[in-house]
N, C-alpha and C positions, 0 to 999 in steps of 0.2 A: 504494500500500500504506500502511495506517495505522500510525502509531507510537503508543505509549501516552501520548505527550504529557507524560510525567513528566520528572523531572530527568535530564539526560544524564550518563552515567558519565564519571568522570575517571580518566585513566590513572595519574596521580601518587598517591602514598600520603600525602603530607603529614606523615609521621612525623618527629619531631624527632630529630636525631642526638645521640649521647652522646659526651662527651669523656672517654676513659679514661686520658688521659696523667697520670703522676705528677709530683710536684715534682722538678725535676732536682737531682742531687747534684754534677755537674761540668759543664764546658762541653760535653762530648760529649753528655751526657744532655740538657742544655738545648737543644742543636741538634736532637737527635732529637725532643724534645717540641714544639719550635717547629714542626717539620714536621708532627707529629701535629695540632697546633692548627690549622695552615693547612688540612690535609685536612678537619678537623672543620668549620672555617668554610666550606669549599667545599661540604661536604655540607649544611650549614644553608642556604646560599644556594640550592642546588639544590632542597632540599625546600620552601623558601619559594616558589621559582618554581612548584613543583608545586601548592602551596596556592593561588597566584594563578591558575594554570591551572584548578584545580578551581572556583574562584569564577567564572571566565570561562565555564566549560562548564556550570555549573548553571543551565540555562535550561529553563523550563517552556513548551513550545510553545503550549499552550492559553492560558497567561497572555499570551504575546506576541500571540496572535490576538485576545484580549479587548481588550488595549490598543489594537491597531490599529483594531478596530471602533469603539471609543469615540472615537478620534481622528477617524474618518470621520463618525460619526453625531452625536456631541455637539459636537465642535469644528469640524465642517464642512470638514475637510481632504479633498483628492482621494484616492481609493482607490489609484490607481496610484503616486502619490507616497509615500503612507504605506507601502505594501507594499515598494516599491523601496528606500525609506530604511531600513526594518527589515532587509531582506535584506542591504543593504550593511553595516549596523551589526553584524549577526551573521553576517558572511561566513564565519566559521570553522565554522558548522554543516555537517553532512553534507548532501549533495544530497537525500537522502531526507527529512531533517528540514525543509529549506527547502521541498520540494514539499508536505509535509503542512501547514505553516504557510500557504503561499500558497493551497493549495486550500481550506483551512478558511475563510480570510478572504474570498476571492473567491466561494466557493460560498455562504456565508452571505448575502453581499450579493446575489448573483444570484437566490437563491430566497426573498428576504425576504417577498414578498407571500404565497407559499404557506406559508411558515413561520408568519407572523403569523395566517394563516387557521387553521392547525392549533392554534396556541396559543389562539386565541379560542374554539375548540371545547371546550377542557378547563380554561381558567382563568376564575375568576369576576372577576379583576381585568383590565380591558381592557389590551391591550398598550400602548396610548398612555399609560396612567397608571402603568405600572411604573417603578421606579427605573431610570435609564439603564443602570447597570452590570448589574442583574438582567435587564433586557430583552435586552441584547446577549449575556449569558451564556446565557440560555435560547435565543435564536436560534441561536447557534453550536452549542449542544448538540443542538437539534432537527435541525439540518442533518446532524450526525454520525449521529443515529438513522435519518434517512430516506435519506440519500444516500451515506454512507461505509461500506464493508464492512470487516470485519477486527477491529473492537473491539466486545466485547460491550456490549449496552445497559446492563447493570449498571455497567460501567466508566465509560461516558459519564455516567451519573447520579452516580456516586460522585465523579468528578473535578469535576463542576459544583458539587456540595455543598462540596467542599474549597475551590474558588475563592471561593464565596460567603463561607465562613467566613474565609478569608484576608483578604478585603476588609471584614471586620467586620460582615457581614450575618448575624450569628448567628441572629437572630429569623426570618430568611427561609429558613433551610436546609430546613425542612419544606415550605415552599411550592415551592421549587425542585425538591426531590426528588419531591413529589407530582405536579407538572405534568409533569415529564419521564417519570415512570413511566406516567402516563396516556397520553402521546403514544406511548411505546414499545408499550403494550398494543394500541393501535389503529393502528399505523403502516401496516399492510397494508390498511386499510379504504379504500374508494373514497369520499372525503369531498368531492370537487369539486362545485361547483354544477351543476345540471342543464343539460347542453349545449343541449337542445332548447328549454327555457324561457328560458334566458339565455346565449346563445352568448358574448357579450362577457365576461360574468362568469366563465364557465367558462374561457375562454382566459386571462383575467387571472390567475386563480389557477394554472391548469395551467402557464403559462409565466412567471409572475411579472412581468407587464408591466402598467402602468397602463391602465385601461379606455379612457381617452380616446385614448391613442396607438393602441390596437388599432382603435378606431372610425375614427381618421384614416386608418390604412393600409388598412382595408377599403374606404373611399371612394376612395382614390387608387390602390391596387394590386390591389384585388379580394380576395375572401375567401380563395380558395385560395392565392394568392401570399402573403397576409399570414400565414397559418399556416406556410408554408414559411419565411418570414423569422423568425418566432418560434422555430421549431425550430432554425434555423441559429444564432441568437444564443445558444442554450444549448449548442451543440456545443462540445466541448473541441477547440479548434484549436491546433496547435503554433505555436511562435514561427517567424516567417518571416525569413530573412536573404537579402541580395543579395550575390553574389560580385562582387568588383571586376573591372572589364572588363579584357580583354587577358591574362588568366592562361592558362598552358598546362594541358593535361590532367594533366600530372604534378603541377603545383601544386595543382589542385583535388582530386586524389586524396590528396595529402598533408594537405590540410585535412580531408578526410573521415576519414582515419586519426586525426588529432588529436582530432576530435570523438568518435570511437569510443572512444578512450582515456579520455575523460571520461564514458563511458557515454551519449553522445548519439547518437541515430539520425537520419540525414539522408535525406530523400526529395525528389526533384526535383519542382518544381511542374509541373502539366500545361500551363500557359500559357507559362511563361518558363523556358528552360534554366538561366539563371543565378540563379534563385530556388530556395532550399532550405527545406523545412519541417523543423524540428528538434523531436524529442520528447525529454523529460527534459533541457531546455536550461539547467538551473540553473547548470551549470559552464561555460557557453559563454565567458564573459569570461576564463576562466583559460587558454584555449588560445592559443598563440603567434600563430596566424593572426588572431585578433581584435585583439590588441595591435598587430600589424603592419599593420592596416588592410586585410586581404584580404577581410573580410566585415563587413557592418553590418546591423542590424535594420531591416527595412522591409517593410510589407505589399505584397502583389502588386498590389493596386489602385493604390497610390501609384506603383509602378514603371510600371504601364500608363499612368498619367497623363503621366509623362515621355516614354514612348514615343509617346503621342498628340501631344505637342508637336512632334515631328519635328525635334529639335535636331540641327544639323549641325556638323561641324568648323569652328572659327573663329567660331561665333556668339557674340554678346553676349546674355546671358540675365539678366533681372531677376526674382528671386523675391521678390514683394512681402510675403508672409506666410510666411517661410521655416521657422519652427520646426515640428517638431523637427529639420529639416535634411536629411531623407532625399532629397527631390526635388532640392534644391540640389546635393547631393553627386553624385547620379546625373547631373544636368545637366552638372556639371563634367567628368565622364568623356565624355559625349556631345560636348561642345564641344571637348575636347582641349586640348593645350598652347597652340594658337593662339587658343583661345576664352577668354571670361571670363564669370564668374558673379558678380552682385552680389546677395548674400543679405541681405534686410532683415527686421527685426522690431521691434515697438514695445517689447519687453521686453528689458532688459539681461541679465537672468538667463537667458532662453532663448537669447540670442545667445552667452552664455558656454558653454552646452551644445553649441551648434553649433560653436563654436570648438574645443572638445575633440575632437569627431568629425572636424572638418576636418583637424586636425593628425594624428590617428590614421590617417585615410584618405589623407593626403598630398595633399590637394586644394589645391595651391598657386595655382590659377587662380581661387579663390573669395575674394572680399572681403566682409567683414561690415560692416553699417552699421545703426545704430539709426534707425528712421524710422517714422512713422505712415503706414500704407498709404493712409489716407483723405485724406492731404494730397498734392497734386501737387507733384512736384519739377521746377521749370522747367529744371534742368540736364540732366534725362534725357529731355526731350520729343523724340520721334522718333528715339531712338538705339538701341533694342533690337530685335534680330531676333526674340526670343521673350520674352514676359512670362508668368510663372506667377502666377496668383491662386488660391491655395488658401485660400479665405475662411473667416473665423470662422463657425461654424455650430452648429446644435443638437446635432450629434454622435450622432444616433440610429443611424448606421451602425456605430459602434464600441462600442455598448452591451455587446457580447460581451466586450470587453476592459476597458472602464471602466464597471463595473456600476452605479455610483452616478449616472450620467447620467440614468437613467430616473426616479430619485426626485427629482432637482433640477429636471427639466424641467417646464414648464407650457404649456398650450395657447396662452397669450398671448406666450410668449417668442419664438416664431418671427417675429412682426411686427417687433420691434425688431432682430432679427438681419438681416432682409431690408433694413432701412434701412442697416445697417452695410455689408452686402455691396454694395449699390448705390453707396454713397459710395466704397468702395474701387475698384470698377469705373470709376466716373466719373473718378477720379484716374489709374488705371493704364492705361487705353486710350491715353492721350496719349503713353506711352513707346514705343509700337509703331511701327516704320517702316511705310510703305506696302508692302503685300505681306507684312508680318510677321504673327506669330501671337500671339494671346492665348489661353492655355489656362486656362479657369475650372474649378475643382473644389471639391467639398465632401465631407466624410465623413458625410453625413446622407442620410436617406430622407424627403424633403419636397418636394412639388411647388412650394410657394411659394418655397423657398430655391433650388431647382434649375431646373426647366423654366420656371417663370413668371419667375424672375429672368433667365434666359437670353433669353427672348422679349422682355423689357423692354429688355435690352441691345441686341438687334438693331434694335429700333424706334428707339432713342435715338442710336446711334453708327454711324460709317461702316465697318461690318464685315459680313461674311456668314459663315454657318456652313458648315463643310466636313466632308464625310463622314469618319468614322473608320475606314472599311474598310481603308484602306491602312496603318493604323498599329496596329491591334489584331490579336491572333492569329486565325488562320483557325478555330481551334477554337470561337470564339464564333459562327461561321457567320452564319445569317440574322438573328440578333438585332441585328447592327450594321446600322442602316439608313442613309439618306442625310441624316438630320436634323442630323448633326454632334455629337449627344450620346449618352451611354450611362450607364445606371444599373446599377451592380454591386450585387448583393443577397446577403447571407448566406443560406445555405440554398438558393440558386439557382445562384450562381457560385462558391461556396466561398471568397469573399473578404469583406472588410469591406463595409459599405454605402457606396458611393462613387460620386459623380456627376462626369462630365467632359464638357465641351463645348469644341470647337475653333473659335475665331473667327479669320478672316483679314481683315486690314485692306484695304479697297478701294484700288485704284490708279486714280487719275483721269488719263486721257490728255488732254493739251492739244490 
């Protein structure tokens, strides 16, 4: 549901209290008036607090969205970090307000190619040549006109003009107003490129995906599956959480009630009983169960990767590229108190985030270490029962969550990533005991980074692929073959785009 994006109301009055006390004539009167002055001072402090609260609450949601979009587009910051940072900063906003802000920023990014196509049809100034602030202002306003119900077109146009004026673009008020009203008049028109004459061009605008990426998926996945992926990436998917292992039914029902009290609806995942999908999840971090480590955010495909590793009680697990930490924490529960997990990452900042989650989840059997995964650690050679390699990748499988990935990616970028992935595998395989497991995974949809890299690994090192049928849910049925790998796809499996392959180190008999 849309809000008007204007200033939020303040409960405080901010009125200044008056002191009506008279000059005392005797000690009794003085004592009485002193009390009156103290009460008056208290009222002043209270009203000053109300004034501060008013300033705190006077937040224009569209202004926040505009600043977020500028940080992402102009300053090159990552969308999920910008959005998360602003939601943390303005945590006092109501859940409905947070949802409006989040949807406006994410939606504007997600539909940028289609939005720019619409703008180009009504503006004499090319989108690329517009002032950065005006460009982002128009983009987010067009998104509201085309994709958000509940606010009249006139209100969208008027608010955009006010924002342009607020940022001293007085001379461009008419331009902003004219462009947006032209879009509003023609918003129901079918303006997409002709599908028959230019299929890739049509799909690029219709699903706001770079043409080159569509053509890549057409060649690798086939045209029908490619369009399913494109549709899936635009679907509004709820936040997914994993419940901590070993909880009773009573505990899980208590968590469900806590979520409902925050207005959050939970639905069980079709693949995994301990995975819940949350709708209207903005208040999730406020529930006691989250603070107590009884649930954590993690996509189902990431949970399935840990399931595919087949971790047992007492295992020693090395997670070579552990951030953001979901797999390492799940692995710690699988390994149990008698097992150990060594979670490594090259980024000190990312390790600090994992440490926060580790403490919250009470994962005492997890140790953190800063380490470059492409460098072999001689002290770990031959010691691990399971090694997890969730390698750096192009991230095409999570475009539905990190919308700016598709605008940063290039056709050439995959080549350098393949070199990094292979360097990490070259170092990491040595940690695996004979008979142990190396679980390779990425969050992308790319044969070069997935199947071709897996084939390269099998040719190069003493491992064999093992079928995933014993580890993945029966619901996936015949899709799980004997090859040892599986590609999860948005729009097909209802998850992120995620690739996993299970390698077992050969045992040589003397």
